[in-house]
C-alpha positions in Angstrom: -2.9 -3.1 12.3 -0.2 -5.5 11.5 1.3 -6.5 8.2 -0.8 -8.6 5.8 0.2 -10.6 2.7 -1.1 -10.6 -0.8 0.7 -12.6 -3.5 4.5 -12.1 -3.0 4.1 -8.7 -1.2 3.5 -7.7 2.4 1.5 -4.6 3.1 0.1 -2.6 6.0 -3.1 -0.6 6.2 -2.7 2.4 8.5 -5.3 4.7 10.1 -4.2 8.3 9.7 -5.7 11.7 10.7 -4.8 14.4 8.2 -7.5 17.1 8.5 -9.9 14.1 8.8 -9.7 10.5 9.6 -8.7 8.2 6.8 -6.5 5.3 5.7 -3.4 4.8 3.6 -1.1 1.8 3.0 2.5 0.8 2.7 3.8 -2.1 0.5 7.0 -3.8 1.6 9.1 -5.4 -1.1 12.5 -5.8 -2.5 14.4 -2.6 -2.9 14.4 -1.5 -6.5 14.0 1.6 -8.6 12.0 3.8 -8.1 11.4 2.6 -4.5 15.0 2.3 -3.4 14.1 1.6 0.3 11.7 -1.2 -0.6 8.7 0.6 0.8 6.0 1.9 -1.4 3.6 4.3 0.2 0.1 5.2 -1.1 -0.4 8.5 -2.8 -3.9 8.9 -1.5 -6.0 8.7 1.7 -9.1 6.5 1.7 -12.3 7.0 3.7 -12.5 3.3 4.8 -10.1 0.5 5.5 -11.8 -1.6 2.8 -11.1 1.1 0.2 -7.4 1.2 1.2 -7.2 -2.6 1.1 -8.8 -2.7 -2.4 -6.4 -0.1 -3.6 -3.3 -1.8 -2.2 -4.3 -5.1 -3.9 -4.8 -3.3 -7.3 -1.4 -1.6 -6.7 0.3 -5.0 -6.1 -1.4 -6.4 -9.2 0.0 -3.5 -11.2 3.5 -4.0 -9.8 3.4 -7.7 -10.7 2.4 -7.0 -14.2 5.4 -4.7 -14.7 3.8 -1.3 -13.8 4.8 1.1 -11.0 
C-alpha cells in the first residue's frame, strides 16, 4: 500500500504479521518534538485495514488540534 493523504499529512497503512496478521500505520510530517524524525508510528495493531485508517485519521485530527 502506498502513501495516502488526509488534511496536511501523508500516511501509510501497513499489513504486519506479529503473532497474527494485523495492520498499523505511519504518519509522515514535519520533524518536531516528540517525533524528531518526522515519522509517527501507531502504538497498536488493528484487525482490519479500515480500523487502522479510522485510527490514523483520528490521530491526525488530534495532532492538528494541538495534541500528540
